[in-house]
C-alpha positions in Angstrom: 159.0 125.6 124.6 162.3 127.5 124.3 165.5 126.0 125.6 166.8 129.2 127.1 170.0 127.6 128.3 171.4 127.7 124.7 170.2 131.2 123.8 171.7 134.5 125.0 169.2 137.2 126.1 170.2 140.4 124.1 167.3 142.7 124.8 163.9 143.2 126.4 161.1 144.7 124.4 159.0 147.3 126.2 155.7 149.1 125.2 155.1 152.6 126.6 151.6 153.1 127.9 149.8 156.0 129.6 150.3 154.5 133.0 153.8 153.2 132.6 155.7 150.6 130.6 155.0 146.9 130.0 157.4 144.2 129.1 156.1 142.6 125.9 158.9 140.4 124.7 162.6 139.4 124.8 165.1 139.1 122.0 167.6 136.2 122.0 170.6 135.3 119.9 171.0 131.6 119.2 174.4 129.8 119.1 174.2 129.8 115.3 173.8 133.6 115.2 170.1 133.8 114.4 167.9 136.2 116.4 164.6 135.2 117.8 161.9 137.1 119.8 159.7 135.5 122.4 156.5 137.6 122.6 154.6 137.8 125.9 151.6 139.2 124.0 150.2 138.8 120.4 152.6 141.0 118.3 149.6 141.9 116.1 148.0 143.7 119.0 151.0 146.1 119.5 150.0 149.7 119.0 152.2 152.5 120.2 155.8 153.2 121.0 158.0 150.3 121.8 161.8 150.0 122.4 164.5 147.5 123.0 166.4 147.6 126.3 169.8 146.1 125.7 170.9 143.5 128.2 174.6 142.9 128.6 177.3 144.9 126.8 175.2 147.5 125.1 174.3 150.7 127.0 171.7 152.6 124.8 168.1 151.6 124.3 166.8 152.0 120.8 163.3 153.3 120.1 161.3 152.2 117.2 
């Protein structure tokens, strides 16, 4: 289980579907600078357009 008290939430990962959008993960930066992603679904099952919604100082979402 993640100790989220030590990590900084940087972005939420969304999947665009026909009936809306679904939160599928969250990207965290650890105190040592490493980035981790906590997936709410199996990442192998992702098919379609997803994007990162910045949380905090950033203002633009990046699509991938």
